[in-house]
C-alpha positions as CSV (number, residue, x, y, z in Angstrom):
1,M,-75.1,-9.3,41.2
2,V,-74.6,-11.3,38.1
3,S,-77.7,-13.2,36.6
4,E,-78.5,-14.6,33.0
5,G,-81.7,-16.5,31.5
6,S,-84.4,-13.9,30.8
7,N,-86.7,-14.7,33.1
8,T,-84.2,-15.5,36.2
9,M,-83.6,-11.3,35.4
10,D,-86.5,-10.0,35.1
11,V,-87.3,-12.4,38.6
12,G,-84.2,-11.3,40.1
13,R,-85.4,-7.6,39.5
14,D,-88.0,-7.7,41.3
15,V,-86.4,-9.9,43.5
16,L,-83.1,-9.5,44.5
17,A,-83.8,-5.4,45.5
18,Q,-80.1,-3.6,44.3
19,T,-79.2,-0.4,46.8
20,K,-76.4,0.1,45.2
21,P,-74.6,1.5,42.1
22,K,-73.2,-0.5,39.7
23,T,-73.6,-3.9,41.5
24,R,-75.6,-5.4,39.5
25,L,-75.2,-6.6,36.3
26,D,-77.5,-8.9,33.8
27,A,-76.8,-10.8,30.6
28,G,-75.7,-8.5,27.4
29,T,-78.4,-7.2,24.0
30,W,-80.0,-10.5,22.5
31,G,-80.2,-12.8,25.8
32,T,-76.6,-13.8,25.6
33,I,-76.0,-17.2,28.1
34,G,-73.6,-19.0,30.0
35,V,-71.5,-15.0,30.9
36,A,-73.1,-14.7,33.9
37,S,-70.2,-17.8,35.9
38,V,-67.4,-16.5,34.1
39,I,-68.3,-12.4,35.4
40,A,-69.3,-13.2,38.7
41,L,-66.3,-15.5,39.7
42,R,-63.5,-12.7,38.5
43,M,-66.0,-10.5,40.3
44,Q,-66.0,-13.2,43.4
45,W,-69.4,-12.2,44.3
46,L,-73.3,-13.4,44.0
47,V,-75.0,-15.3,40.6
48,A,-78.6,-15.8,39.5
49,I,-77.7,-17.7,36.7
50,D,-80.8,-20.0,34.6
51,L,-79.2,-23.1,33.9
52,L,-80.9,-24.9,31.1
53,L,-79.0,-23.2,29.0
54,Q,-76.0,-23.2,29.7
55,L,-75.5,-26.9,31.2
56,K,-71.1,-27.2,29.8
57,G,-70.4,-23.7,31.4
58,I,-71.4,-23.9,34.2
59,L,-70.2,-27.0,35.2
60,D,-66.6,-25.7,34.1
61,S,-67.3,-22.7,36.3
62,D,-68.2,-24.3,39.4
63,L,-65.4,-26.7,39.8
64,T,-63.0,-23.3,38.9
65,L,-66.0,-22.3,42.3
66,V,-64.9,-26.0,44.4
67,Q,-60.8,-25.7,43.5
68,Y,-60.9,-21.8,44.4
69,R,-62.1,-22.4,47.7
70,L,-64.1,-18.7,46.1
71,P,-66.5,-16.5,48.6
72,M,-69.2,-17.1,46.2
73,V,-73.1,-18.1,46.4
74,V,-74.4,-19.7,43.1
75,I,-78.1,-19.5,42.8
76,V,-80.2,-21.9,40.5
77,F,-83.6,-20.4,39.8
78,N,-85.3,-22.7,37.5
79,N,-88.8,-20.9,37.0
80,G,-90.1,-23.0,35.2
81,G,-88.2,-23.7,31.8
82,V,-87.0,-20.0,29.4
83,Y,-90.6,-18.2,28.1
84,G,-92.9,-20.1,30.8
85,G,-92.1,-23.9,28.7
86,D,-94.6,-25.7,26.4
87,R,-96.1,-22.7,23.7
88,R,-96.5,-25.3,21.5
89,I,-100.2,-26.7,20.1
90,P,-101.2,-30.1,21.1
91,K,-101.4,-31.2,17.4
92,E,-99.1,-29.1,15.2
93,I,-97.0,-31.4,17.6
94,N,-96.2,-34.9,15.1
95,G,-92.2,-36.2,14.2
96,P,-90.7,-38.8,15.1
97,H,-89.3,-36.2,18.4
98,K,-93.3,-35.3,19.1
99,D,-93.1,-36.9,22.5
100,D,-89.4,-35.3,23.7
101,P,-89.8,-32.0,25.6
102,A,-89.6,-28.2,24.0
103,P,-86.6,-26.5,24.4
104,T,-88.2,-24.3,26.2
105,S,-90.3,-26.9,28.1
106,F,-89.3,-27.3,32.5
107,V,-88.1,-31.0,32.5
108,S,-89.4,-32.4,35.8
109,K,-87.2,-33.3,38.9
110,T,-84.1,-32.9,37.5
111,G,-81.1,-32.4,39.4
112,Y,-79.4,-28.9,39.2
113,H,-79.1,-27.9,42.3
114,T,-77.3,-30.6,42.4
115,L,-74.6,-30.1,40.0
116,I,-72.3,-27.7,42.7
117,E,-71.8,-31.4,44.6
118,V,-70.6,-33.0,41.5
119,F,-67.7,-31.3,42.8
120,G,-68.0,-30.6,46.6
121,G,-69.4,-28.0,47.5
122,K,-72.4,-27.9,49.4
123,R,-75.8,-27.4,48.4
124,L,-79.0,-26.0,50.6
125,S,-81.8,-26.5,48.8
126,Y,-85.3,-24.7,48.5
127,W,-88.6,-26.0,47.3
128,H,-91.9,-23.7,46.4
129,T,-95.2,-24.8,44.7
């Protein structure tokens, strides 16, 4: 099991139980993003990733997964944005891009789960509201 993205790692530790030693690897110090899929390709296990920050990295890795038909499962946790979404104070938001979502915000109806289909992979979806 390889996971990255701080909220994803936290949720993964609670929800995805690891019962054997040395079967889990979290991202590196200081919230390293973009390494989980590469590590998992090498390990050929299970990947849990937060795609909000590492879109290009996962596209490259997903292509490799499908191209070589590697027996792996990629789980995309879209947990509402990095660190809980938009924490800006509304009255302090100004400037020409004030209506744009914050970098830490969840963008509704973004189809991260469909990325694997671009490369011919199969997607399964589960939505919990």
